[in-house]
Phi, psi and omega in degrees: 000315181292341176294340177262019179061029177277137177279116183227138177219142177251121174265104185266130183302316181296320180292316181296327180288351175268354182226266185307319185249026183290346179273359184261143175262215184232021173289168180300320179294318181293322179295321178296316178294325177302314181287324179300313181296314184288335175295317178295320178295315179300319180299316181296317177300314183294323177297334178274005177090014182263134172281125187243127169259117180261101184264078183236148168279115182235088190283344187251130182298324181297326179287322178293323177296322177300314181298318180296313180297319180302316180287317182299318180294337177269004180075026184251147177287140179216131180232118176280122183246124176263108176277095194264126173204149181291161178300324180297318179295316180298316179292327179294327178283295177037054186297338180254001179072017185285322179296321179297319179292323179294318179296329181274357179083004179292322175254108188286328181242107186220124184302129178091343180248298181240006180221143186288161173226120178277113177296133182308137183283319183206066182284153180284336185213125175245115183257108185273079184290347178286336181244339180266150172284168179300318180295318180295318179295319180297313180295326179296316179292315181296323178299316178297318180294323176295315183295328182270002178075019179285321178227160176225151182279077182290335181275353179292147180302137177260125177261116185246128182290146176299144178274352183288125179229133179294125181286157173288169179300319180294319179295317180300320178294318178296314183297324181293337182267356184283153169296147186223159172257129178263101185272161178273177184297323179302313179290329177297326177293321175296318179301317178294323179301317179289310186297327180273000174091005183284344181254027179312134012263015180296137175233016181192173170295146185305138169273182187295321180295316180294323178296314180298318179296318179297318181292316187270324186249349183063028179222168169226134183268132181275183185292346179261004179087006180269136182267141181232141179298127176198094189265354182253120177298130177243097188230167175235125183262157173220158179275172176302318182293319179294317179302315181296321182288329185267344182302135178094345178281141180281336180218144178228128180273160177235128174233163169225089188292348175295327182243341183197147176268357182280155170288129182263326182202165179225129176268124180263134181050064185297147174230151181239145175211161188297137175271091183279081190298315182298316180295318180299315180294315182295315182289323186272318187245354177071023180205154172248004183288129177290351177286341174288127187301321181284321178298321178300318179296317182293318181294339178274357183283171175290173186276357184230154173245147181239136172221197180190176179297323178200173176224143171256127176258113192250350179205131177285137186282135172238122185270348180051043180246014181084358184249356184302324182292344178264353182271091184274157170269166182290352184242000000 
């Protein structure tokens, strides 16, 4: 779970009794207060966006109901989990030697031996650790958390469909008549990176907001507000003359005549913004030296960057360099 950058915390009963609840004993009243306090702590953690595992012995159903109600009234998810095992299994484990002490009378009030335990009336999850292996129990809990939307497999591979779509005859005729930018092979590789889905969530050359986020945060935010790692600016530059010629057009085509005379993509509702070359180089590569190969390329670019409301990718690029068969799409 933590591998997906999920905030997770375990509130362990033994640990809490050495600090927050160290003044409490094991009478029925003290046990109720023990659960009341930790329920409030769990609620605060959960309100802060943390997934909380409350590993407490809570023998009374009324106390568990209190904890559930407290979370539900705050609009928080709460799942009562019964970690189920027979008394024989628990005594057989006895990792702390407590059952042995309880049997010997050293511990006078002990749940399951000399103090009652209310079996959950309607728990959301019953984990039968007496019959399941540790791995089986873990997978059982995680499966439930996935099904309830508590966690998502963010580290799982994302399969993103190619953005390249064959235009209709009418579209192809329209695109062929558009003013176009003739990009070099280097930029054509960036175009292919976006079109084939490798630059997810980008679906166009970066606009100014996306460029700033990439430079400063090394991420790009998608349409749902989720941020994705993307530390390399993927932009398209134009010269002063190109900007002047393209201004006012609703659509601008992109070609790379070095490899193809066909229109490769179309920028819809184009916008222009300053190509802040020094800032891009300093933020991205930590240098302004033209000896850096990428910085050298950026300093040779035009003074403006172009993006748009959207882009249509109409033809997959083939470089005819003997490597096309190795250039796979993500799907």
